[in-house]
PLY file of the C-alpha trace (Angstrom):
ply
format ascii 1.0
element vertex 263
property float x
property float y
property float z
element edge 262
property int vertex1
property int vertex2
end_header
29.54 -0.85 -22.71
29.15 1.77 -25.41
29.28 5.45 -24.49
25.96 7.21 -23.94
24.58 10.44 -22.54
22.24 10.40 -19.57
19.17 12.53 -18.89
17.04 12.53 -15.72
13.92 14.63 -16.31
11.39 15.31 -13.55
8.24 15.34 -15.68
6.57 12.85 -17.99
6.29 15.47 -20.73
10.04 16.12 -20.70
10.83 12.40 -20.70
8.42 11.76 -23.57
9.95 14.57 -25.62
13.43 13.14 -25.13
12.21 9.63 -25.96
10.50 10.92 -29.10
13.83 12.50 -30.09
15.55 9.11 -29.88
16.56 8.66 -26.24
16.07 5.18 -24.77
13.88 5.16 -21.65
15.26 3.30 -18.65
13.05 2.30 -15.72
14.50 -0.13 -13.17
17.26 -1.15 -15.58
17.03 -4.87 -14.77
16.98 -5.84 -18.46
18.56 -2.86 -20.17
21.69 -2.54 -18.01
22.85 -6.15 -18.62
22.33 -5.56 -22.36
24.45 -2.42 -22.17
27.22 -4.22 -20.31
27.32 -6.95 -22.96
27.21 -4.37 -25.78
23.95 -5.84 -27.04
22.41 -2.36 -26.98
23.80 0.99 -28.09
21.14 3.60 -27.27
23.39 6.65 -27.49
21.20 8.47 -24.99
19.30 7.24 -21.93
16.38 9.01 -20.30
15.89 7.89 -16.69
12.24 7.75 -15.56
13.10 7.29 -11.90
12.84 10.95 -10.88
9.30 11.52 -12.16
7.01 11.41 -9.12
3.73 11.06 -11.01
4.88 7.75 -12.52
4.91 5.95 -9.15
2.27 5.12 -6.59
-0.64 2.81 -5.88
-4.27 3.81 -5.43
-7.73 2.29 -5.61
-10.20 3.91 -8.01
-13.63 2.34 -7.75
-13.32 -1.29 -8.83
-9.77 -0.86 -10.15
-6.29 -0.79 -8.69
-4.17 1.83 -10.44
-0.43 1.30 -10.19
2.13 3.77 -11.51
4.59 2.52 -14.10
7.63 3.25 -11.93
6.27 1.43 -8.89
8.84 -1.16 -7.78
7.98 -4.84 -7.53
8.52 -4.84 -3.77
6.21 -1.87 -3.35
3.45 -3.82 -5.12
4.19 -6.87 -2.98
4.10 -4.86 0.26
1.04 -2.74 -0.56
-1.81 -3.36 1.87
-4.27 -2.09 -0.75
-3.05 -4.53 -3.40
-2.98 -7.40 -0.92
-6.59 -6.66 0.05
-7.92 -6.15 -3.48
-5.80 -8.47 -5.66
-3.70 -10.70 -3.40
-2.57 -12.80 -6.37
-0.92 -9.71 -7.89
0.92 -8.92 -4.65
2.06 -12.53 -4.38
3.27 -12.49 -7.99
5.34 -9.37 -7.31
6.76 -10.88 -4.14
8.25 -13.80 -6.09
9.84 -11.97 -9.01
13.59 -12.59 -9.24
15.46 -11.98 -6.01
15.39 -9.23 -3.40
17.65 -6.94 -5.40
15.54 -7.29 -8.56
12.35 -6.61 -6.60
13.90 -3.49 -5.08
14.80 -2.01 -8.48
12.52 -3.55 -11.12
9.29 -1.75 -12.07
5.85 -2.71 -13.29
6.05 -0.47 -16.36
9.52 -1.65 -17.26
8.46 -5.28 -17.13
5.41 -4.73 -19.33
7.28 -2.57 -21.85
10.08 -5.15 -22.12
7.62 -8.05 -22.54
10.14 -10.78 -21.80
8.60 -14.13 -22.86
9.00 -15.46 -19.31
8.14 -12.36 -17.28
5.39 -12.62 -14.67
3.59 -9.26 -14.87
2.35 -9.69 -18.48
0.31 -12.72 -17.42
-1.35 -10.70 -14.64
-2.16 -7.83 -16.99
-3.62 -10.18 -19.60
-5.59 -12.41 -17.21
-7.05 -9.48 -15.28
-7.93 -7.57 -18.45
-5.81 -4.59 -17.42
-5.55 -1.31 -19.28
-2.08 0.06 -19.97
-2.17 3.85 -19.74
0.47 5.79 -21.68
1.27 9.45 -22.17
-0.72 9.24 -25.42
-3.58 6.74 -25.02
-5.01 3.72 -23.24
-4.29 0.20 -24.52
-6.18 -2.94 -23.52
-3.87 -5.73 -22.40
-5.38 -7.97 -25.11
-3.94 -5.55 -27.69
-0.70 -4.65 -25.92
1.48 -7.77 -26.12
2.45 -8.24 -29.77
5.33 -10.74 -29.71
8.72 -11.54 -28.20
10.02 -8.35 -26.58
7.46 -6.46 -28.67
4.46 -4.43 -27.59
2.00 -1.95 -29.10
4.04 0.99 -27.77
5.09 3.48 -30.41
8.33 5.47 -30.57
8.36 8.00 -27.74
5.34 6.48 -26.02
5.75 5.87 -22.29
3.68 3.76 -19.92
2.45 5.99 -17.10
0.20 3.59 -15.16
-1.70 0.32 -15.32
-5.36 -0.08 -14.33
-6.14 -3.54 -12.98
-9.83 -4.46 -12.60
-10.37 -6.09 -9.23
-11.37 -9.71 -9.91
-13.73 -11.88 -7.90
-10.80 -14.23 -7.30
-7.41 -14.83 -8.87
-4.31 -16.99 -8.50
-0.85 -17.02 -10.04
1.12 -20.26 -10.12
4.73 -20.30 -11.33
7.09 -23.16 -12.04
10.37 -21.33 -11.65
13.47 -21.85 -13.73
16.04 -22.33 -10.99
18.93 -20.23 -12.31
17.11 -17.19 -13.69
14.03 -17.32 -11.41
11.93 -16.45 -14.44
8.88 -18.58 -15.13
9.60 -21.79 -16.98
5.82 -21.67 -17.11
3.53 -19.33 -15.21
-0.28 -19.41 -15.24
-2.51 -16.59 -13.98
-6.20 -17.51 -13.58
-8.78 -14.81 -12.83
-12.52 -14.87 -12.31
-13.56 -11.53 -13.78
-16.87 -9.81 -14.47
-16.67 -11.07 -18.06
-15.76 -14.66 -17.13
-12.68 -16.73 -16.43
-9.45 -15.62 -18.07
-6.30 -17.76 -18.17
-2.98 -16.21 -19.20
0.24 -18.15 -19.69
3.82 -16.89 -19.61
7.14 -18.68 -20.15
5.68 -21.24 -22.53
5.87 -19.42 -25.88
7.44 -16.40 -27.56
5.02 -14.09 -25.77
2.36 -14.21 -23.09
-0.98 -15.57 -24.33
-4.49 -16.51 -23.25
-5.33 -20.22 -23.17
-8.78 -20.31 -24.76
-9.48 -24.03 -24.26
-8.92 -23.79 -20.53
-10.98 -20.61 -20.36
-13.90 -22.32 -22.12
-13.75 -25.33 -19.81
-13.51 -23.27 -16.64
-16.31 -20.94 -17.69
-18.50 -24.00 -18.03
-17.36 -25.65 -14.80
-14.88 -23.99 -12.49
-13.21 -27.08 -11.06
-9.74 -28.56 -11.16
-11.21 -31.65 -12.84
-12.58 -29.48 -15.65
-9.12 -28.00 -16.23
-7.51 -31.45 -16.08
-9.83 -32.70 -18.81
-8.45 -30.15 -21.32
-5.66 -31.42 -23.53
-3.33 -28.45 -23.87
-2.02 -28.07 -27.42
1.80 -28.12 -27.45
2.27 -27.30 -31.12
2.96 -23.58 -30.63
4.89 -23.84 -27.37
8.59 -23.20 -26.94
11.43 -25.67 -26.66
14.82 -25.12 -25.07
17.38 -26.87 -22.86
15.03 -26.58 -19.89
11.78 -28.02 -21.26
10.12 -29.46 -24.34
6.79 -28.19 -25.70
5.04 -31.29 -24.33
6.50 -30.69 -20.88
5.39 -27.07 -20.96
1.90 -28.13 -22.03
1.74 -30.45 -19.03
2.90 -27.66 -16.75
0.16 -25.36 -18.07
-2.42 -27.99 -17.16
-1.00 -28.74 -13.72
-0.50 -25.09 -12.76
-4.02 -24.20 -13.89
-5.40 -26.98 -11.71
-3.37 -25.69 -8.75
-4.66 -22.16 -9.34
-8.28 -23.33 -9.43
-7.84 -25.39 -6.26
-6.34 -22.41 -4.47
-9.18 -20.15 -5.63
-11.77 -22.64 -4.43
-10.07 -22.77 -1.03
0 1
1 2
2 3
3 4
4 5
5 6
6 7
7 8
8 9
9 10
10 11
11 12
12 13
13 14
14 15
15 16
16 17
17 18
18 19
19 20
20 21
21 22
22 23
23 24
24 25
25 26
26 27
27 28
28 29
29 30
30 31
31 32
32 33
33 34
34 35
35 36
36 37
37 38
38 39
39 40
40 41
41 42
42 43
43 44
44 45
45 46
46 47
47 48
48 49
49 50
50 51
51 52
52 53
53 54
54 55
55 56
56 57
57 58
58 59
59 60
60 61
61 62
62 63
63 64
64 65
65 66
66 67
67 68
68 69
69 70
70 71
71 72
72 73
73 74
74 75
75 76
76 77
77 78
78 79
79 80
80 81
81 82
82 83
83 84
84 85
85 86
86 87
87 88
88 89
89 90
90 91
91 92
92 93
93 94
94 95
95 96
96 97
97 98
98 99
99 100
100 101
101 102
102 103
103 104
104 105
105 106
106 107
107 108
108 109
109 110
110 111
111 112
112 113
113 114
114 115
115 116
116 117
117 118
118 119
119 120
120 121
121 122
122 123
123 124
124 125
125 126
126 127
127 128
128 129
129 130
130 131
131 132
132 133
133 134
134 135
135 136
136 137
137 138
138 139
139 140
140 141
141 142
142 143
143 144
144 145
145 146
146 147
147 148
148 149
149 150
150 151
151 152
152 153
153 154
154 155
155 156
156 157
157 158
158 159
159 160
160 161
161 162
162 163
163 164
164 165
165 166
166 167
167 168
168 169
169 170
170 171
171 172
172 173
173 174
174 175
175 176
176 177
177 178
178 179
179 180
180 181
181 182
182 183
183 184
184 185
185 186
186 187
187 188
188 189
189 190
190 191
191 192
192 193
193 194
194 195
195 196
196 197
197 198
198 199
199 200
200 201
201 202
202 203
203 204
204 205
205 206
206 207
207 208
208 209
209 210
210 211
211 212
212 213
213 214
214 215
215 216
216 217
217 218
218 219
219 220
220 221
221 222
222 223
223 224
224 225
225 226
226 227
227 228
228 229
229 230
230 231
231 232
232 233
233 234
234 235
235 236
236 237
237 238
238 239
239 240
240 241
241 242
242 243
243 244
244 245
245 246
246 247
247 248
248 249
249 250
250 251
251 252
252 253
253 254
254 255
255 256
256 257
257 258
258 259
259 260
260 261
261 262
């Protein structure tokens, strides 16, 4: 691990100023700390967001659930409000990593990191969430740019995420056994603007599956999803799964999500 200085501000403004000056923000540390240990990152200065009270918390605002960026995965999973309004989101949080990861990892940290196999990005994209920062509001459709890359600018911090409450939603994950990340994860949501299907773990970044969305908007049945041939040409390949296998998983998991939503 390279040497670094450590700051722990108690306000978003102070943290943003330090980040704008070059400090690396750290949330739950579930991705950054392993990188530091392996000397894959050399930030020089860390600014810890964990002591900023306004960055945590869960509340309902009209037809939205607003979740603070520093809210831990387990807090989302255990929230009675989230379980009542968006049970699929609570269930997603309850199956991230292991108990230790859920106790430390945060919503904002996961979205800002945008790991290709992370679960939260699929929820944000499928639900049409808005990522609120200290500078602006960013629609989820515009937020996820590429592998480990988002629309966040230097010094910009996620403060909260606004999730529209869907009519129904389901998240289905085929877990990679060793890492517990999604080999493929599919989040299906029936929203006010139609059905949205977001896929994680299958490509370099989370994405919406337009063919499945079109089919399900026409007929919301598992058979309709099964009839779509998922294009494998842009999907990832590694020691765990081929693009064709991932395409098949997208289809199967979407069908499972639809069946669950139909009861």
